[in-house]
BATORRO-339486 format. One line per field, with one value per residue (C-alpha): x, y, z; residue number from 1; chain; residue in one letter. Coordinates in Angstrom, 1 decimal, decimal comma. Layout:
# residues N
x [X|...] $
y [Y|...] $
z [Z|...] $
seq [NUM|...] $
mol [A|...] $
type [A|...] $
//
This chain:
# residues 467
x [19,4|21,1|23,8|27,3|29,6|33,6|35,9|39,5|42,5|43,9|41,8|42,6|41,7|38,8|37,2|37,9|35,7|33,3|33,4|32,6|29,5|28,5|28,4|27,0|24,1|24,5|24,4|28,5|30,1|33,7|35,2|39,2|39,2|37,4|35,7|35,0|33,1|31,8|30,0|28,3|26,8|26,1|24,2|22,7|22,7|24,4|22,6|26,1|29,7|33,0|35,1|39,2|40,6|43,7|42,8|46,6|45,9|42,2|41,2|39,5|40,5|38,1|37,3|36,7|34,2|32,5|32,0|30,3|28,4|26,7|26,3|24,5|23,0|23,0|21,3|23,6|25,9|30,1|32,2|35,9|38,6|42,6|46,3|47,2|44,7|45,3|43,5|43,4|42,5|38,9|37,6|38,3|36,2|33,6|33,5|32,5|30,0|31,5|29,6|32,6|36,0|37,9|42,2|43,6|44,8|40,6|39,1|36,5|34,1|34,8|33,6|30,8|29,9|30,4|28,5|25,4|24,9|25,3|22,4|20,3|20,7|20,6|17,0|15,6|16,7|14,7|11,8|11,8|12,1|9,1|6,9|8,2|7,2|4,0|4,4|0,7|-1,4|-4,0|-4,0|-7,7|-9,8|-13,7|-16,9|-19,5|-20,5|-19,7|-17,7|-15,7|-15,6|-14,4|-11,7|-10,5|-10,9|-8,4|-6,4|-6,2|-5,0|-1,5|-0,6|1,4|3,2|5,9|4,5|4,4|1,2|-0,5|-3,5|-5,6|-9,1|-9,2|-7,4|-8,8|-10,2|-7,9|-5,0|-2,2|-4,8|-4,9|-1,4|-0,6|-3,1|-0,8|1,9|0,8|-0,5|2,4|5,3|7,6|4,5|7,9|9,9|9,3|6,9|8,3|6,2|8,1|5,7|6,6|3,9|5,2|9,6|11,0|13,0|16,1|16,0|14,5|17,4|18,5|16,0|15,7|19,6|20,5|23,8|28,4|30,5|33,4|31,5|28,6|28,9|26,3|22,7|20,6|17,6|14,3|15,2|18,2|15,4|13,2|15,1|13,7|10,4|8,5|9,0|5,3|5,2|2,4|1,5|4,1|2,5|4,3|8,2|10,6|11,2|15,4|14,7|12,0|14,6|17,0|14,3|13,3|17,5|16,4|13,9|16,1|19,3|17,6|21,2|22,0|24,6|24,0|24,6|28,3|28,5|31,0|29,7|26,5|23,7|22,4|18,0|15,5|12,5|8,3|6,9|3,5|2,7|-0,4|-1,9|-5,1|-3,5|-4,4|-1,0|-2,1|-2,3|0,9|2,8|1,7|1,6|5,8|5,7|6,0|8,1|6,8|8,8|8,7|4,5|4,9|6,9|5,3|1,6|2,4|-0,9|-3,4|-6,3|-9,2|-9,9|-13,6|-14,2|-16,7|-19,5|-19,1|-19,5|-22,2|-23,3|-20,1|-20,4|-22,3|-20,0|-16,8|-17,8|-18,6|-15,1|-13,9|-15,2|-13,8|-10,7|-10,7|-12,1|-8,8|-5,9|-7,9|-10,2|-13,2|-16,4|-17,9|-20,9|-23,2|-24,9|-28,7|-30,5|-30,8|-27,1|-26,6|-29,0|-28,0|-24,5|-25,0|-26,2|-24,2|-21,3|-17,8|-14,8|-12,6|-13,6|-13,2|-10,5|-13,7|-15,0|-12,2|-12,8|-16,1|-16,4|-13,5|-15,0|-18,0|-17,1|-14,7|-18,2|-20,6|-22,7|-20,6|-22,9|-25,9|-26,3|-25,5|-28,1|-28,3|-28,5|-25,3|-23,4|-22,1|-24,3|-28,0|-26,3|-25,9|-29,2|-31,7|-32,6|-32,7|-36,1|-35,6|-37,5|-35,2|-34,0|-35,0|-32,3|-32,8|-33,9|-35,9|-38,5|-38,9|-40,8|-44,7|-45,0|-45,5|-42,2|-40,9|-42,3|-41,1|-37,2|-37,8|-38,9|-35,8|-33,5|-34,5|-34,6|-31,3|-29,9|-31,7|-31,1|-27,1|-27,2|-28,7|-25,9|-28,6|-30,5|-34,1|-36,0|-34,0|-34,5|-38,4|-38,4|-36,7|-38,6|-42,1|-43,3|-44,0|-40,9|-43,5|-44,5|-41,0|-40,6|-43,2|-42,4|-38,1|-39,9|-42,1|-39,6|-36,6|-34,9|-32,5|-29,7|-27,1|-23,4|-20,4|-18,0|-18,7|-22,2|-25,1|-25,7|-28,6|-28,8|-31,5|-32,1|-29,9|-27,3|-25,1|-25,6] $
y [25,5|25,4|26,4|24,9|24,6|25,3|24,4|24,4|25,9|27,4|30,6|30,2|27,2|27,5|30,8|29,5|26,7|28,9|31,5|28,2|27,5|30,7|31,2|27,8|29,5|28,5|30,3|29,0|30,0|29,4|28,6|28,2|26,1|23,0|25,8|27,7|25,1|24,4|27,3|27,6|24,3|25,1|28,8|26,4|23,6|23,1|21,5|20,0|20,6|20,5|19,1|19,5|16,2|18,8|21,5|23,6|25,8|23,6|20,9|18,9|17,1|16,6|12,9|14,5|16,8|14,3|12,4|15,0|15,9|12,4|12,2|15,1|15,4|12,0|13,8|16,2|15,4|15,5|15,9|15,5|16,9|16,9|17,1|14,3|12,0|8,3|5,0|4,8|7,6|7,4|4,5|5,7|8,9|6,4|4,7|7,3|8,2|10,4|10,9|11,2|12,0|14,2|14,7|17,8|19,4|18,5|18,6|21,6|19,5|16,4|18,6|19,5|16,7|15,3|18,5|18,1|14,1|14,7|17,2|15,2|12,2|14,2|15,3|11,7|10,6|12,9|12,4|9,1|9,6|11,4|8,6|6,2|8,0|8,6|12,4|14,0|10,8|11,7|9,9|11,2|8,2|8,7|6,8|7,4|3,2|0,9|-1,0|2,4|3,2|-0,3|0,1|4,0|2,9|0,1|2,3|5,5|2,5|1,9|5,2|6,4|2,8|1,2|-1,9|-4,0|-3,2|-6,3|-4,7|-7,4|-6,8|-7,1|-5,7|-1,5|-1,5|1,3|-1,1|1,5|4,6|3,2|2,5|6,0|7,5|5,5|7,3|10,5|10,3|8,6|10,9|9,7|11,8|14,0|11,0|9,5|7,0|4,0|1,6|-1,9|-2,6|-6,7|-7,9|-5,0|-5,2|-8,6|-11,1|-10,7|-7,1|-6,8|-7,1|-4,2|-2,3|-2,8|-3,3|-0,6|-0,7|0,1|-0,1|1,7|3,0|4,5|4,5|4,4|4,2|3,7|1,3|1,6|0,6|3,3|5,9|4,8|5,3|6,7|7,0|3,7|0,9|-0,9|-3,4|-3,1|-7,4|-8,4|-12,7|-11,9|-10,7|-13,5|-16,2|-15,3|-11,8|-12,6|-14,4|-11,3|-9,1|-11,6|-10,5|-6,9|-7,0|-8,8|-6,6|-3,2|-3,1|-4,6|-4,6|-2,8|-5,2|-5,2|-3,3|-4,8|-1,7|-2,5|-0,2|1,2|1,3|3,1|1,4|0,9|-2,2|-1,8|-4,8|-5,6|-8,5|-9,7|-13,2|-15,5|-15,8|-19,3|-21,4|-19,5|-20,6|-23,8|-23,9|-23,5|-19,7|-17,7|-17,7|-18,6|-16,6|-13,5|-14,1|-13,9|-10,7|-9,1|-9,8|-8,2|-6,6|-7,8|-5,3|-6,8|-3,7|-3,9|-4,3|-1,6|-4,2|-4,3|-0,8|0,5|3,6|5,1|4,7|7,7|10,0|8,5|9,5|13,0|13,3|11,7|14,2|17,3|15,7|15,2|19,2|20,1|17,6|17,6|20,7|17,9|19,8|20,3|17,8|16,6|13,4|13,6|10,9|7,8|7,6|8,1|5,3|3,2|3,6|1,9|-0,9|-1,7|-4,2|-3,5|-6,4|-3,8|-1,5|1,6|1,9|0,7|3,5|6,3|5,4|4,8|8,8|9,8|7,9|9,6|13,4|12,9|11,3|12,5|16,4|19,2|20,4|19,7|16,7|13,6|11,2|7,3|7,0|8,4|5,1|2,6|0,0|1,5|1,1|-2,8|-3,4|-0,8|-0,9|2,0|3,2|3,3|0,0|-2,3|-5,7|-9,0|-11,9|-14,7|-16,3|-13,9|-13,9|-17,4|-17,4|-17,4|-14,2|-15,1|-16,2|-13,5|-11,3|-13,0|-13,1|-10,2|-9,2|-10,8|-9,4|-5,8|-5,8|-7,6|-4,9|-2,4|-3,6|-3,9|-0,3|0,8|-1,2|-3,0|-0,7|-1,8|2,1|3,6|0,6|0,7|4,7|4,7|1,3|2,7|0,6|0,4|-0,8|-3,4|-4,5|-4,7|-6,9|-9,2|-8,7|-10,1|-13,1|-13,9|-13,7|-15,1|-12,5|-12,4|-10,1|-10,5|-8,7|-8,6|-6,7|-3,7|-3,8|-5,4|-7,2|-8,9|-12,5|-16,1|-17,6|-20,9|-19,4|-16,4|-13,7] $
z [-11,9|-8,2|-5,7|-5,7|-2,9|-4,3|-1,3|-2,4|-1,2|-3,8|-4,6|-7,8|-8,8|-7,2|-8,9|-11,9|-11,0|-9,6|-13,3|-15,1|-13,1|-13,6|-17,5|-17,3|-15,1|-11,7|-8,2|-6,3|-3,2|-2,4|1,3|1,7|4,4|6,5|8,6|6,6|4,4|7,7|8,3|4,6|4,7|8,2|6,9|4,2|2,6|-1,1|-4,4|-4,7|-3,4|-5,3|-2,5|-2,3|-0,8|0,5|2,3|3,7|7,4|8,1|11,1|8,3|5,1|2,8|3,5|6,6|5,2|3,2|6,1|8,5|5,3|4,7|8,7|8,5|4,2|3,0|-0,3|-1,1|-4,1|-3,1|-6,6|-5,0|-6,6|-5,7|-8,0|-5,7|-7,2|-7,0|-6,6|-2,8|-2,6|-5,3|-4,2|-0,1|-1,4|-3,3|-0,2|2,0|-0,4|-3,1|-6,4|-8,1|-8,2|-10,7|-11,0|-11,2|-13,5|-14,8|-18,6|-17,4|-20,4|-18,4|-15,1|-16,3|-17,2|-14,0|-12,3|-14,3|-13,5|-10,5|-9,9|-11,9|-10,0|-6,5|-7,9|-9,3|-5,9|-3,8|-6,6|-6,0|-2,6|-2,5|-4,6|-2,1|1,4|-0,6|0,0|-0,7|-0,2|2,5|5,5|6,5|7,8|6,1|7,6|9,8|9,7|13,4|11,6|11,2|14,3|15,3|13,1|14,0|17,2|17,6|15,5|17,5|20,2|18,2|17,3|20,1|20,7|18,8|18,7|15,0|13,4|10,7|8,7|6,2|4,6|0,8|-2,3|-1,9|0,8|2,6|4,4|3,5|4,0|8,0|7,8|7,3|9,3|12,0|11,1|11,0|14,8|16,1|17,3|13,8|12,0|11,0|10,2|6,9|5,8|3,3|1,0|0,3|-2,9|-2,7|-5,3|-7,5|-6,9|-8,6|-6,6|-7,9|-6,8|-4,0|-1,5|-3,6|-2,7|0,9|1,3|-0,3|-2,9|-2,3|-4,8|-6,0|-9,3|-7,9|-4,7|-1,6|-3,2|0,2|0,0|1,4|4,9|5,5|4,0|6,3|9,7|12,1|10,8|9,2|7,1|5,3|4,2|1,4|0,5|2,7|1,8|-2,0|-0,5|-1,1|1,0|1,3|1,8|4,4|6,1|6,3|7,1|9,8|10,8|10,5|12,8|15,9|15,6|13,4|11,5|8,2|5,2|1,7|-0,6|-2,1|2,0|4,7|7,8|9,3|8,3|12,3|11,6|14,2|12,5|13,3|10,8|9,5|7,0|5,5|3,5|1,8|1,9|4,9|5,7|7,9|5,3|2,7|6,3|5,8|1,9|2,5|1,0|4,0|6,5|10,8|12,7|10,7|10,8|14,8|14,8|12,0|13,9|17,0|16,4|14,3|12,8|10,1|8,0|6,9|3,5|1,6|2,0|5,3|6,1|3,3|6,0|4,7|1,1|0,2|2,8|0,5|-2,8|-1,8|-0,3|-3,8|-5,7|-3,2|-4,2|-7,6|-7,9|-5,5|-7,3|-11,0|-11,0|-11,9|-11,6|-8,0|-7,8|-5,2|-4,9|-6,2|-3,4|-6,3|-7,4|-2,9|-2,8|-6,1|-4,5|-1,8|-3,6|-5,9|-5,6|-4,2|-5,2|-5,7|-2,2|-1,3|-4,9|-7,7|-5,5|-6,3|-9,7|-10,4|-9,2|-11,2|-14,1|-13,4|-12,5|-16,1|-18,5|-17,0|-17,0|-16,4|-13,3|-11,2|-8,8|-9,8|-10,5|-11,4|-14,6|-14,9|-12,6|-14,1|-13,0|-14,8|-17,9|-17,4|-15,7|-18,2|-21,8|-23,9|-22,7|-18,7|-18,2|-16,2|-17,8|-15,4|-14,8|-16,0|-13,8|-12,4|-15,1|-15,4|-11,9|-11,5|-9,8|-6,2|-6,1|-8,4|-5,8|-2,1|-4,2|-5,0|-1,6|-0,5|-1,8|-2,0|2,2|2,4|0,5|1,8|6,1|4,7|3,3|6,6|8,3|10,2|11,3|11,3|12,2|9,5|6,6|7,7|6,8|3,7|2,5|3,8|6,0|9,6|11,7|13,2|9,5|8,2|11,3|10,5|6,7|7,9|9,8|6,9|4,3|7,4|6,8|10,4|11,4|13,4|14,5|11,9|11,2|14,3|13,0|11,7|8,5|7,0|5,7|5,0|7,8|7,4|4,6|5,7|2,5] $
seq [1|2|3|4|5|6|7|8|9|10|11|12|13|14|15|16|17|18|19|20|21|22|23|24|25|26|27|28|29|30|31|32|33|34|35|36|37|38|39|40|41|42|43|44|45|46|47|48|49|50|51|52|53|54|55|56|57|58|59|60|61|62|63|64|65|66|67|68|69|70|71|72|73|74|75|76|77|78|79|80|81|82|83|84|85|86|87|88|89|90|91|92|93|94|95|96|97|98|99|100|101|102|103|104|105|106|107|108|109|110|111|112|113|114|115|116|117|118|119|120|121|122|123|124|125|126|127|128|129|130|131|132|133|134|135|136|137|138|139|140|141|142|143|144|145|146|147|148|149|150|151|152|153|154|155|156|157|158|159|160|161|162|163|164|165|166|167|168|169|170|171|172|173|174|175|176|177|178|179|180|181|182|183|184|185|186|187|188|189|190|191|192|193|194|195|196|197|198|199|200|201|202|203|204|205|206|207|208|209|210|211|212|213|214|215|216|217|218|219|220|221|222|223|224|225|226|227|228|229|230|231|232|233|234|235|236|237|238|239|240|241|242|243|244|245|246|247|248|249|250|251|252|253|254|255|256|257|258|259|260|261|262|263|264|265|266|267|268|269|270|271|272|273|274|275|276|277|278|279|280|281|282|283|284|285|286|287|288|289|290|291|292|293|294|295|296|297|298|299|300|301|302|303|304|305|306|307|308|309|310|311|312|313|314|315|316|317|318|319|320|321|322|323|324|325|326|327|328|329|330|331|332|333|334|335|336|337|338|339|340|341|342|343|344|345|346|347|348|349|350|351|352|353|354|355|356|357|358|359|360|361|362|363|364|365|366|367|368|369|370|371|372|373|374|375|376|377|378|379|380|381|382|383|384|385|386|387|388|389|390|391|392|393|394|395|396|397|398|399|400|401|402|403|404|405|406|407|408|409|410|411|412|413|414|415|416|417|418|419|420|421|422|423|424|425|426|427|428|429|430|431|432|433|434|435|436|437|438|439|440|441|442|443|444|445|446|447|448|449|450|451|452|453|454|455|456|457|458|459|460|461|462|463|464|465|466|467] $
mol [A|A|A|A|A|A|A|A|A|A|A|A|A|A|A|A|A|A|A|A|A|A|A|A|A|A|A|A|A|A|A|A|A|A|A|A|A|A|A|A|A|A|A|A|A|A|A|A|A|A|A|A|A|A|A|A|A|A|A|A|A|A|A|A|A|A|A|A|A|A|A|A|A|A|A|A|A|A|A|A|A|A|A|A|A|A|A|A|A|A|A|A|A|A|A|A|A|A|A|A|A|A|A|A|A|A|A|A|A|A|A|A|A|A|A|A|A|A|A|A|A|A|A|A|A|A|A|A|A|A|A|A|A|A|A|A|A|A|A|A|A|A|A|A|A|A|A|A|A|A|A|A|A|A|A|A|A|A|A|A|A|A|A|A|A|A|A|A|A|A|A|A|A|A|A|A|A|A|A|A|A|A|A|A|A|A|A|A|A|A|A|A|A|A|A|A|A|A|A|A|A|A|A|A|A|A|A|A|A|A|A|A|A|A|A|A|A|A|A|A|A|A|A|A|A|A|A|A|A|A|A|A|A|A|A|A|A|A|A|A|A|A|A|A|A|A|A|A|A|A|A|A|A|A|A|A|A|A|A|A|A|A|A|A|A|A|A|A|A|A|A|A|A|A|A|A|A|A|A|A|A|A|A|A|A|A|A|A|A|A|A|A|A|A|A|A|A|A|A|A|A|A|A|A|A|A|A|A|A|A|A|A|A|A|A|A|A|A|A|A|A|A|A|A|A|A|A|A|A|A|A|A|A|A|A|A|A|A|A|A|A|A|A|A|A|A|A|A|A|A|A|A|A|A|A|A|A|A|A|A|A|A|A|A|A|A|A|A|A|A|A|A|A|A|A|A|A|A|A|A|A|A|A|A|A|A|A|A|A|A|A|A|A|A|A|A|A|A|A|A|A|A|A|A|A|A|A|A|A|A|A|A|A|A|A|A|A|A|A|A|A|A|A|A|A|A|A|A|A|A|A|A|A|A|A|A|A|A|A|A|A|A|A|A|A|A|A|A|A|A|A|A|A|A|A|A|A|A|A|A|A|A|A|A|A|A|A] $
type [X|X|X|X|X|X|X|X|X|X|X|X|X|X|X|X|X|X|X|X|X|X|X|X|X|X|X|X|X|X|X|X|X|X|X|X|X|X|X|X|X|X|X|X|X|X|X|X|X|X|X|X|X|X|X|X|X|X|X|X|X|X|X|X|X|X|X|X|X|X|X|X|X|X|X|X|X|X|X|X|X|X|X|X|X|X|X|X|X|X|X|X|X|X|X|X|X|X|X|X|X|X|X|X|X|X|X|X|X|X|X|X|X|X|X|X|X|X|X|X|X|X|X|X|X|X|X|X|X|X|X|X|X|X|X|X|X|X|X|X|X|X|X|X|X|X|X|X|X|X|X|X|X|X|X|X|X|X|X|X|X|X|X|X|X|X|X|X|X|X|X|X|X|X|X|X|X|X|X|X|X|X|X|X|X|X|X|X|X|X|X|X|X|X|X|X|X|X|X|X|X|X|X|X|X|X|X|X|X|X|X|X|X|X|X|X|X|X|X|X|X|X|X|X|X|X|X|X|X|X|X|X|X|X|X|X|X|X|X|X|X|X|X|X|X|X|X|X|X|X|X|X|X|X|X|X|X|X|X|X|X|X|X|X|X|X|X|X|X|X|X|X|X|X|X|X|X|X|X|X|X|X|X|X|X|X|X|X|X|X|X|X|X|X|X|X|X|X|X|X|X|X|X|X|X|X|X|X|X|X|X|X|X|X|X|X|X|X|X|X|X|X|X|X|X|X|X|X|X|X|X|X|X|X|X|X|X|X|X|X|X|X|X|X|X|X|X|X|X|X|X|X|X|X|X|X|X|X|X|X|X|X|X|X|X|X|X|X|X|X|X|X|X|X|X|X|X|X|X|X|X|X|X|X|X|X|X|X|X|X|X|X|X|X|X|X|X|X|X|X|X|X|X|X|X|X|X|X|X|X|X|X|X|X|X|X|X|X|X|X|X|X|X|X|X|X|X|X|X|X|X|X|X|X|X|X|X|X|X|X|X|X|X|X|X|X|X|X|X|X|X|X|X|X|X|X|X|X|X|X|X|X|X|X|X|X|X] $
//
């Protein structure tokens, strides 16, 4: 169940508490002085402490020990006991971070209720902290395209600094993965990475979640900023942060300190800030929903994360990465992509970007065959574009055109798709479609298709109308 350290200068009291806890399945350690208590903590940090306020023949009293433990091991819950209890001592103990206060002589049932509640609270806080820090979330960057290589080059340049980074790009493009990559390759890699989900936290709770709370009833409850101390705080979709909170975050960025809600003491923090948004912050500033001063503080190093449309070459590599990931994490079948599936994935529309591709691969592994290569017919788009016999169903507009115009329209769209699929590489496109490079150039010119550089690679579009 957990290891509990009992510190009391009265031997009978500490042994009585120990016997009760052992009967309930707990493991206990005992200390009669402050020196013994600190030695026990140095040997192994306990899951919970029961601590007497007054300790005879000791260099530290219970409040001193409480302050020291809360400074070095803030997650350890501490229950204070004292035979000289009064409201002033109780308030002082709670304010310094004690979980609860029990006056001697104590009721055994009351003591067990407090201990079980404290242990459960500590467990939930640890789990919550792990979720906030995103432990187990991979920071691996996957890709080979020119757009991806440009992104990774920019990320590598900022990993060793403490500069604030603003990641922009559409939803699902991988902005959080990019933020975690910066953290994992920085000097703060062993410190926390804490995510603030600006869009999902209720505005009336935002400040308590960020700054924490302090009151006599619940003690000190650290906020996300405090949990991120020494590491990275990541403001996900920062444009959704309430205006009132924006001004307070601005002050934190300037001073690197803040007050908990309900508290009076200043909390000093050392943070690196990474932010992301899929919205136009300049327009948000004009609309009066985002503070210009905060924008300038956060946007020290702007980095654009490309959409999946801009890095189609990476789609098969990402798909295979997700297959391996789902096999390891969920035991789903470890399958390969057939050539027709690879080609179709690269030509599909991906408004949800990398996140959508990940969801599609999970769906295929769950609902598809249990063995063999993944074929194009298992992918969701084939269900929408073919009938039961496998014949292609023409879109209404294409079906109404004369053959020459329909063929020209099809060739244009087909070649646009293939060129963009191969990142503008004409040689690879020609090889795939079965044409000589020179013949493909002539065909593209006749159809009015040109290629140009964009986002670190090349894209094709119809002359006069960017695709």
